C-alpha positions as MATLAB code, in Angstrom:
seq = 'MGQKLTIDPVTRVEGHGKVTIHLDNDGNIEQTRLHIVEFRGFERFIQGRPYWEAPVLVQRLCGICPVSHHLAAAKALDVIVGAGTGEGLTPTGEKMRRLMHYGQIFQSHTFHFFHLASPDLLFGADGDPLKRNIIGVTLENKELAVQGVLMRKYGQEVIKATAGKKIHGTGAIPGGINKHLTSEDKEYLLNGLEPMNINKMIDWTQAALEFFHDYHSQNKELIDNFSVFPSSSLSLVRKDGALDLYHGVLRAVDADGKIILHDIDYQEYHKYIDEEVRTWSYMKFPYLKELGKKTGWYTVGPLARMNTAEFIDTPIAQKEFERFKAYTKGKPNNMSMHMHWARLIEILHSAEMIKQLLNDPDILEGELVIKGQKLLEGVGLIEAPRGTLFHHYKINENDQIAMTNLIVSTTNNNQPMNEAVNFVANKVMKGKLKITEGMLNAVEVAIRAYDPCLSCATHALGQMPLEISLYDVNNKLIDLKRSR';
ca = [
      73.546  113.190  366.781;
      74.585  116.170  368.908;
      75.993  116.611  372.388;
      74.266  116.252  375.737;
      75.159  118.090  378.947;
      73.834  116.846  382.283;
      73.841  118.911  385.493;
      73.110  116.518  388.341;
      72.286  117.550  391.020;
      71.424  121.244  391.058;
      72.919  122.742  394.228;
      71.975  125.336  396.837;
      68.287  124.606  396.344;
      65.779  122.477  398.225;
      65.511  118.886  397.088;
      67.081  117.194  394.098;
      66.836  117.902  390.380;
      69.010  117.793  387.310;
      69.363  119.703  384.048;
      69.977  118.258  380.601;
      71.144  120.420  377.700;
      71.192  119.051  374.161;
      73.382  120.679  371.500;
      73.550  120.034  367.772;
      76.752  119.371  365.831;
      77.386  123.122  365.523;
      77.097  123.717  369.264;
      73.654  125.331  369.107;
      71.155  124.645  371.907;
      68.496  122.210  370.697;
      66.721  121.484  373.960;
      66.997  122.241  377.679;
      65.088  120.564  380.474;
      64.912  120.851  384.240;
      64.110  117.346  385.505;
      62.588  116.772  388.935;
      63.730  113.289  389.836;
      62.104  112.808  393.238;
      58.596  111.479  393.724;
      56.217  113.047  396.258;
      53.322  110.876  397.422;
      51.574  113.026  400.011;
      48.448  113.387  397.916;
      47.859  109.645  398.143;
      49.113  108.491  401.501;
      47.053  110.985  403.537;
      43.885  109.577  401.992;
      41.852  107.800  404.642;
      43.201  109.946  407.475;
      40.781  112.062  409.570;
      40.582  115.487  407.928;
      41.636  117.385  411.056;
      45.063  115.701  410.896;
      45.903  117.311  407.539;
      47.459  120.583  408.792;
      49.965  118.614  410.866;
      50.588  115.830  408.344;
      51.116  117.819  405.152;
      53.678  120.195  406.616;
      56.078  117.229  406.637;
      56.416  117.996  402.938;
      58.940  120.676  403.863;
      61.427  121.404  406.614;
      62.017  125.034  405.625;
      58.458  126.231  404.904;
      56.183  123.870  406.866;
      54.107  126.824  408.051;
      52.952  127.456  404.484;
      51.561  123.929  404.100;
      50.212  124.013  407.660;
      48.206  127.172  406.955;
      47.102  126.275  403.419;
      45.676  123.002  404.722;
      44.027  124.746  407.663;
      42.440  127.301  405.319;
      40.988  124.491  403.189;
      39.593  122.806  406.282;
      38.090  126.104  407.474;
      35.743  125.755  404.516;
      34.949  122.155  405.386;
      34.083  122.948  409.021;
      31.935  125.895  407.952;
      34.230  128.742  409.045;
      34.368  130.329  405.604;
      37.508  131.391  403.749;
      40.203  133.512  405.310;
      38.103  136.411  406.565;
      35.548  134.145  408.223;
      37.691  133.383  411.278;
      37.537  135.219  414.594;
      39.793  138.291  414.766;
      42.155  136.400  417.072;
      42.229  133.357  414.814;
      43.021  135.320  411.670;
      45.580  137.642  413.249;
      47.469  134.846  415.019;
      47.638  132.933  411.740;
      48.839  136.028  409.915;
      51.521  136.599  412.538;
      52.671  133.012  412.096;
      52.691  133.394  408.324;
      54.641  136.650  408.247;
      57.192  135.070  410.572;
      57.499  132.255  408.042;
      57.929  134.627  405.089;
      60.516  136.612  407.051;
      62.674  133.627  408.010;
      62.454  131.785  404.677;
      63.179  134.814  402.482;
      66.027  135.786  404.797;
      67.567  132.340  404.566;
      67.379  132.333  400.793;
      68.820  135.795  400.240;
      71.639  135.719  402.775;
      72.613  132.036  402.686;
      71.776  130.755  399.217;
      71.779  133.749  396.855;
      74.315  136.167  398.359;
      77.333  133.962  397.459;
      76.482  134.460  393.773;
      76.117  138.203  394.273;
      79.319  138.647  396.266;
      81.569  136.365  394.210;
      79.835  136.161  390.814;
      78.544  133.192  388.857;
      82.113  132.258  387.913;
      83.643  132.952  391.326;
      85.857  130.490  393.173;
      83.573  127.600  394.228;
      85.558  127.236  397.459;
      84.394  130.738  398.452;
      80.935  130.669  396.868;
      79.066  129.576  400.003;
      77.900  130.949  403.347;
      81.372  130.491  404.881;
      82.822  132.594  402.089;
      80.158  135.232  402.700;
      81.064  135.306  406.390;
      84.744  135.856  405.585;
      83.963  138.495  402.964;
      81.194  140.399  404.769;
      80.818  139.273  408.372;
      78.170  141.847  409.226;
      75.929  140.745  406.353;
      76.270  137.082  407.289;
      75.599  137.646  411.000;
      72.543  139.761  410.257;
      71.210  137.031  407.984;
      71.560  134.413  410.712;
      69.911  136.574  413.375;
      67.097  137.684  411.090;
      66.237  134.085  410.322;
      66.371  133.303  414.035;
      63.914  136.111  414.718;
      61.445  134.753  412.167;
      61.692  131.332  413.755;
      60.964  132.849  417.165;
      57.764  134.338  415.752;
      56.780  130.910  414.442;
      57.560  129.254  417.783;
      55.445  131.796  419.665;
      52.429  131.254  417.381;
      52.693  127.608  416.281;
      54.255  126.091  419.398;
      57.448  124.932  417.636;
      59.860  126.432  415.135;
      59.375  123.480  412.773;
      56.208  121.419  412.335;
      54.073  123.283  414.844;
      50.413  122.724  415.623;
      48.991  126.231  416.034;
      46.460  126.289  413.185;
      43.439  124.008  413.473;
      40.266  123.766  411.356;
      38.285  126.895  412.070;
      40.990  128.895  413.794;
      43.978  128.666  416.121;
      44.705  126.774  419.337;
      46.394  129.458  421.439;
      46.796  133.159  422.129;
      50.141  134.881  422.085;
      51.529  135.248  425.593;
      52.366  138.705  426.901;
      55.925  137.483  427.506;
      56.350  136.461  423.854;
      54.840  139.741  422.702;
      57.285  141.758  424.793;
      60.252  139.670  423.648;
      59.399  139.984  419.956;
      58.623  143.686  420.180;
      61.301  144.943  422.537;
      63.701  142.079  423.227;
      67.356  142.692  423.992;
      69.373  144.000  421.034;
      69.369  142.885  418.349;
      66.408  140.540  418.794;
      63.529  142.974  418.416;
      61.305  144.003  415.558;
      62.725  147.499  415.095;
      66.198  146.079  414.543;
      64.783  143.621  412.019;
      63.237  146.493  410.055;
      66.509  148.435  410.169;
      68.535  145.457  408.966;
      66.104  144.728  406.140;
      66.420  148.294  404.927;
      70.200  147.910  405.088;
      69.967  144.719  403.006;
      67.939  146.612  400.412;
      70.620  149.298  400.243;
      73.224  146.550  399.808;
      71.209  145.203  396.889;
      70.779  148.637  395.311;
      74.508  149.340  395.572;
      75.266  145.960  394.031;
      72.684  146.507  391.291;
      74.147  149.885  390.331;
      77.539  148.241  389.802;
      76.311  145.015  388.186;
      73.392  145.966  385.932;
      74.341  143.410  383.285;
      73.960  140.542  385.755;
      70.848  141.793  387.544;
      68.980  143.149  384.516;
      70.042  140.906  381.632;
      71.132  137.579  383.092;
      67.761  135.874  382.538;
      64.916  137.824  380.913;
      61.893  136.466  379.091;
      58.187  137.409  378.867;
      55.919  135.683  381.365;
      52.480  136.010  382.865;
      52.307  136.435  386.654;
      49.810  134.911  389.107;
      49.144  135.476  392.801;
      46.589  136.251  395.438;
      45.802  139.926  395.925;
      43.554  141.613  398.432;
      40.165  142.572  397.023;
      41.304  146.192  396.697;
      44.440  145.129  394.800;
      46.899  145.331  397.705;
      49.646  142.793  398.266;
      48.305  140.167  400.690;
      50.423  137.135  401.460;
      47.767  135.364  403.558;
      44.418  135.741  401.792;
      42.703  137.259  398.794;
      41.380  136.645  395.311;
      43.326  135.040  392.488;
      44.677  137.392  389.824;
      46.944  136.904  386.796;
      48.436  139.497  384.459;
      50.262  138.933  381.183;
      53.736  140.206  380.283;
      52.258  143.571  379.273;
      50.282  144.017  382.495;
      46.849  143.104  381.113;
      44.702  141.224  383.620;
      44.019  137.743  382.240;
      42.544  136.181  385.376;
      40.137  138.600  386.973;
      40.250  138.321  390.767;
      38.449  135.000  391.013;
      37.337  133.158  394.148;
      40.053  130.552  394.582;
      37.483  127.951  395.629;
      36.875  127.718  391.873;
      40.533  127.588  390.798;
      39.975  124.263  388.999;
      37.746  126.030  386.461;
      40.685  128.156  385.358;
      43.871  126.182  386.011;
      44.914  122.732  384.849;
      48.145  120.724  385.030;
      50.020  119.004  382.213;
      52.055  115.834  382.754;
      55.302  115.339  380.825;
      57.244  112.108  380.652;
      60.633  113.491  381.714;
      59.696  115.034  385.084;
      57.729  114.070  388.180;
      56.658  117.708  388.523;
      53.583  118.822  386.606;
      53.223  121.939  384.438;
      50.263  124.169  385.444;
      48.638  126.509  382.928;
      45.599  128.741  382.512;
      42.967  126.764  380.636;
      41.770  129.723  378.597;
      45.235  130.251  377.099;
      46.151  126.578  376.715;
      49.241  124.513  377.473;
      51.575  126.347  375.115;
      51.044  129.938  376.263;
      49.049  129.586  379.485;
      51.994  129.017  381.836;
      52.777  131.671  384.438;
      55.243  132.698  387.143;
      54.489  132.838  390.878;
      56.516  134.125  393.823;
      57.933  137.483  394.935;
      58.433  138.889  391.431;
      54.969  137.804  390.301;
      53.409  139.348  393.398;
      55.038  142.688  392.633;
      53.559  142.427  389.130;
      49.989  141.616  390.196;
      49.659  143.886  393.250;
      48.689  147.524  392.924;
      50.151  148.690  396.227;
      51.503  147.565  399.617;
      49.668  148.716  402.722;
      52.725  149.147  404.974;
      54.479  152.497  404.521;
      58.183  151.624  404.266;
      57.610  148.675  401.942;
      55.252  150.809  399.837;
      58.049  153.314  399.187;
      60.312  150.503  398.024;
      57.476  149.075  395.922;
      57.107  152.437  394.179;
      60.846  152.413  393.419;
      60.549  148.869  392.111;
      57.618  149.709  389.822;
      59.261  152.888  388.576;
      62.259  150.889  387.368;
      60.089  149.279  384.659;
      57.857  152.358  384.257;
      54.926  150.512  385.797;
      55.114  147.534  383.454;
      55.512  143.953  384.744;
      59.084  143.076  385.648;
      60.323  139.880  383.962;
      64.000  140.076  384.931;
      64.631  136.888  386.893;
      67.386  138.329  389.087;
      65.000  141.061  390.235;
      63.352  138.234  392.185;
      65.911  139.045  394.899;
      64.789  142.689  395.009;
      61.146  141.620  395.274;
      62.064  139.118  397.993;
      63.693  141.847  400.081;
      60.604  144.063  399.705;
      58.499  141.218  401.077;
      60.902  140.757  404.008;
      60.403  144.436  404.821;
      56.624  144.203  404.444;
      56.563  141.110  406.674;
      58.568  142.888  409.373;
      56.179  145.835  409.301;
      53.195  143.477  409.507;
      54.751  141.583  412.423;
      55.183  144.858  414.308;
      51.587  145.878  413.537;
      50.173  142.528  414.644;
      52.269  142.410  417.831;
      50.664  145.717  418.834;
      47.134  144.401  418.186;
      45.303  143.426  421.416;
      43.331  140.692  419.640;
      46.344  138.362  419.653;
      46.342  138.252  423.471;
      42.671  137.455  424.028;
      39.450  136.621  422.208;
      37.694  133.602  420.729;
      40.056  131.174  418.980;
      37.790  128.956  416.853;
      34.614  129.270  414.818;
      32.628  126.531  413.116;
      29.420  126.296  411.119;
      27.739  123.911  408.731;
      30.122  121.202  407.601;
      30.904  120.733  403.904;
      32.632  117.879  402.114;
      35.098  119.940  400.090;
      37.392  122.933  400.615;
      40.267  124.779  398.961;
      42.976  126.717  400.780;
      45.408  129.093  399.060;
      48.252  131.040  400.581;
      51.193  132.995  399.246;
      54.089  130.828  400.412;
      57.607  132.308  400.180;
      58.079  130.688  396.765;
      54.649  131.569  395.433;
      50.992  130.620  395.368;
      50.328  127.325  397.156;
      47.121  125.332  396.501;
      45.628  122.792  398.915;
      42.373  121.103  397.860;
      40.625  118.432  399.946;
      37.485  116.339  399.723;
      36.247  114.246  402.647;
      33.706  111.437  402.929;
      30.805  110.973  405.317;
      33.159  109.330  407.838;
      35.314  112.488  408.048;
      38.163  110.793  406.173;
      40.194  112.506  403.469;
      38.993  111.098  400.161;
      40.912  113.312  397.698;
      43.839  115.699  397.896;
      45.294  117.935  395.219;
      48.355  120.022  396.016;
      49.837  122.495  393.555;
      53.049  123.505  395.261;
      54.589  126.911  394.552;
      57.573  125.469  392.699;
      55.222  123.382  390.550;
      53.647  126.622  389.388;
      57.155  127.852  388.514;
      58.099  124.711  386.587;
      57.862  126.210  383.102;
      59.444  129.556  384.074;
      62.438  127.713  385.533;
      62.745  125.724  382.318;
      62.576  128.989  380.361;
      65.318  130.454  382.564;
      67.555  127.419  382.023;
      67.056  127.704  378.271;
      67.804  131.442  378.258;
      71.024  131.102  380.252;
      72.204  127.990  378.396;
      71.879  129.825  375.089;
      73.700  132.789  376.588;
      76.721  131.034  378.118;
      77.045  127.622  376.417;
      76.107  128.130  372.785;
      78.967  127.020  370.526;
      81.235  126.020  373.431;
      83.103  122.698  373.420;
      84.574  122.939  376.922;
      82.684  123.251  380.183;
      83.781  125.883  382.681;
      82.860  126.271  386.323;
      81.179  129.574  385.430;
      78.926  127.874  382.862;
      78.001  125.213  385.362;
      77.036  127.679  388.062;
      75.330  130.152  385.710;
      72.563  127.632  385.014;
      72.153  127.090  388.747;
      72.005  130.835  389.413;
      69.018  131.070  387.074;
      67.224  128.260  388.899;
      68.159  129.548  392.354;
      66.533  132.925  391.654;
      63.187  131.119  392.047;
      64.247  129.611  395.407;
      62.796  126.284  394.265;
      61.701  123.553  396.642;
      62.185  120.708  394.197;
      60.872  118.021  396.492;
      59.202  120.221  399.117;
      61.950  118.963  401.401;
      64.797  120.842  403.112;
      67.457  123.177  401.805;
      70.520  121.348  400.530;
      73.522  122.324  402.618;
      77.059  121.003  402.743;
      78.770  118.907  400.091;
      76.405  118.306  397.218;
      78.396  118.518  393.980;
      76.838  119.410  390.644;
      78.179  117.591  387.612;
      78.052  118.449  383.890;
      79.088  115.824  381.352;
      79.836  116.738  377.729;
      79.524  114.041  375.050;
      80.526  114.137  371.390;
      78.365  113.032  368.479;
      79.344  109.406  369.107;
      78.193  109.669  372.727;
      81.809  109.571  373.924;
      82.613  111.554  377.057;
      84.928  114.428  376.082;
      84.715  116.713  379.114;
      83.406  116.615  382.682;
      83.278  119.225  385.412;
      82.136  118.814  388.998;
      81.412  121.705  391.349;
      82.935  121.781  394.812;
];
């Protein structure tokens, strides 16, 4: 009988989860698991509700990325009301939704990088836990912290202008959108008083990328080798292969870059993707049917999107994309900490798209909604900040929701996060009989790279200690450490 370490809860992530690490009598890692210990019942309790309520109801899954659920549900219902998929909306409907979505990507990615990840970068995995937080970042690098706060605020202003509210808005409806952008909001977002305008947001994002590059050049061991393992990557891409965070076809590539899911219509995702249930977690394990449960798992999110896309159609982000791809000589990038680099590229792309859309006259006028022949089933996919998000609905003849299947972004990343935990545990804990604060946080750093939303709830802020317990072969507690 070996030893068992328990990390409960995992901190600086959304929702609640724990990690268990089993060691044999020689201190070798036998098993690692990331347990999701919260239950999410949205798929059942929205059954029986009128279908048009779904975009407002399901966004209550999350307080930090409600727009993603709002839009994924609306896209599924577009199919049901006969508006087609993604490109079938009116120009105003599609562009207003895209503006809302890029505002969401901008604010969520900004929050993760500056508030949740930067403490690990500035102070290290084994840094003083009293400093390893946003307050510590503010004291260490005030300019970086202030920019992070204001950038997130800007993204929320974009959401408010398009969805009506910063959190849990109502802008997207089946078949389109319920409002135009006002000329006042357009002027404020384009040319508002410093620093609240889009040009400043682009400048600051480029500065954040330079910060990351400088850090990377001095900390290659952490960024390149902290957590590395082969993985397939899955995301939406535009039909011409471009990065598209709002709409596209579904593509997957393996660890060598070979396409293993060939740009399929996501209305038929269920023919290619299935989910496995395991007894020790409420979160399922998706996989590609053709490859099977053992090898068919994949990664989603910013890093995966850089691996599946062929180019980015905004000029500044494209230059950074080329630098990113050159680093691995065009091959897929499977270095978990490079997720932060990919995330910053998407912040930059989102800012460029926001500027482009704000200058498009269609957002100020034009038809808002389109409808056609009603169907009883529809699927909506979107690239949420954390990765590909699936919403699938069936309705009955009384317009009530009869079936819902949601594959949340973090669910898609379930196996990769478990792989990351296993990699880091073997790296920092193998053969050790005492727990250190650095060991405790190193496992969390690996999980945090994925920006997981473990319960599709809100980011965990404030006092939320993580605890690791170490037991001997007789199940006697011999060491315990709690983060602060």
